[in-house]
N, C-alpha and C positions, 0 to 999 in steps of 0.2 A: 588459326595459326598466328603466332605472335609475329610482330613486325621485326625484320632484320635491321639491326642498328649499324650505321656506317661511321667508320673512323677514318679521317684523312690524316695520314702520318707524313710529317714534313721532315725529311732526313737531314742530317748534318753535312758539313763540308766533305766531299768525296764519297758520300753515301749514295744510295740509289735503291732501285727496285728490289735488290736482294740483300738489303741491310739486315743486320742480325735481330734487333729488337722487334721490328714489325713482323719479321718472320716467326719469331717466338710467340708474339701476340696472336697471330693467326691460329696457331696450334692451341694456345692456352685458353682463348676465349670461346672457341667452338663455333658451331654452325649458325648461331644466332647473331653473329657479328661479322661484318665485312671490313677488313683493313685495306684501305686504298693507299698505295705508295707508288709514286712515279718519280723518275729521275728528272730533275729540273736543271735549268741552265745555271752556271756559276755567275753569269752577268745578272746582278740583282734586279735590274729593270725588266729584263726578259723573264726572269723567274717569277717576279711578282705578278706579271700578266698570266703566266702559265698556271700558277697556283690559284689565282682568282677564278680563272676559267674552269679549272678542275673542281673547285668548291661549288661553283654554280651548276656544274654537271652532276655531281654525285650527292649534293645536299647533305653534307655530313652532320651527324648528331654530336660529334666531338672532333676537335682538332688537337693533335699532339705534335709538338715541336721538339726535336732533339738537337742539342748542341747549337750550332750556328743556324740551323733551321728554325730556331726560336724566333729570329727576327722576322721571317716571313710568316710564321704561324701567328704571332701577335697581331700582325697587320690584317689578318682575316677576321672581319668583324661579324658579330651576330651569332657566335658559337661559344660553347664552353671550351676551355683550353686547358691542357695539361702539358708539362714540359719536363724533359729529362736533361739535366746539366745545361740549362740555357746559357748560351754564350753571347750575352747582350753587348759585350764590349769588343767583340771580334772586329766590327767595322772600324773601331778606333785603332786597332792594331794594323788593319789594312791601310789606314791612312799613313802610318809610319813606313810600311813597305813601299807604298806608292812614292814617298819622298826619296826612297833609296833606289827606285826602279830606273832612275837616270843612269846609275852606275852599270856599266856593261857586265853582264853575267848574273845580276841579281835576280831578274825574272826567271832566268833559266834554272838558277839554284832552287828557288822556291817551287817551281814546277816539278823539279826532281825530288825535293825533300818531302813534299806533300802529295806525291804521285799516288792516286787511289789504287786499291786492290783491283785485280782483274774481275770482270763481270759487268753487270748492269749498274755502273757507277758513274757519278757526275765527273765529267772531264774538267780539270782545273788548269787555268792559265792565268798567272798573276801579272797580267798586263796593267800598266799604270792607269790607263783610261778606265778599265773595269773596276779596279780597286777604289778609285776616287768616287765612284757612284755609291759605295756602301754607306758612308755616313748619312747621306740624305735619305736613303731607304730606311736606315735605323730610326732617324728622327720621325719620319712619317709613320712607321710602325708603332712607335712608342706614344703616338697620339691616342692610340686605342688602349689606354691603361686606366685603372681606377683614379690615378692621380689627375688624369685629364678628363674624368667624367664618364669613362666607359662603364656600361652595365654588364659586360661580359664576365664570365667566371674564369679565374686564373689560379692555377696551383702548380708549383714546381718542385722537383726533386733534385737535391744536390748531394754529391758524394763527399765524404770527409777526406778521402784521399785523391780527390780530383787534382791532377797536376796542373791543370789550366788555371786553377785558383791562385797559384803562386805568381803567375804572370799578370793576373787581373783580367784575363779574357773572360773567365767565369768569376762572378763576384756576387755573393749574397747581398752585400750592401747595395749594389746597383739594383738588384731585384727588389729589395725592400723599399728603395726610393720610389719606384714606380708602382709597385703592387701592394705595399703595405705589410704590416705585421701579420703573422699567422697564415701567410699565403704560400708557405713552402715547408718541405719535410727533408730532414737530413737522413742519409743512410750511410752505413759503414762500408763504403765501397769507392770505386774509381769513377772517372768521367764516363766510362762506358758501362752503364748500369749492368751489374751481374745478374744472371738468371734468377738467383734466389730472391733478389730484391724486386725483380720484375714480377715474380710469383706472389710475394707477400705484401708488396706495396703498390706497384703500378696497376696490376690486374684488379685488385679489390677497389682501388680508387676509380678505375674505369667503370666497373660494375655499379658502384654506388652512384655515379653520375648518370648512367644510362638506364638503370633499372629503378 
């Protein structure tokens, strides 16, 4: 009997155990693959410890990072990595919010605006102390990149209609800086990879890496 392959999926901000893409992957990949997704803390220091412990527990054959989860996924060393709409610049945006958090009502507004959907989802609280931790976590994660000598495999998928590219939260140029030319694929879609692209791009890439 062939060995079951394990994928550790790191969800984006406000995602969690019932996120859409890993749920689809569980159905599309079939019984020879296990997709592990768990809801981690929004505090990046707590989350880094959680994800490192889960990786040590499940010994994944592949790590996938979605959106802001890319920061944590990059930092997990020693695995091949795939990314969907990696938001490598989100921590820089958080630094701006932290500067505004002194203003009464700002934290409450962002907590309301980015309130996650009901279900097994990451609780979000944009406290200044938490937001200020993110740039350091980003810097530490990006130490594990080809630019800094990492031997891990990295490939990302970016949507042509990703609205976060307009703000710079998602930026192909930033990705290229750390991971080099030829390390990404563009698809005709949004930040939230549509099912057709999961089927024709993401699943075949997973299979090519694991088989």
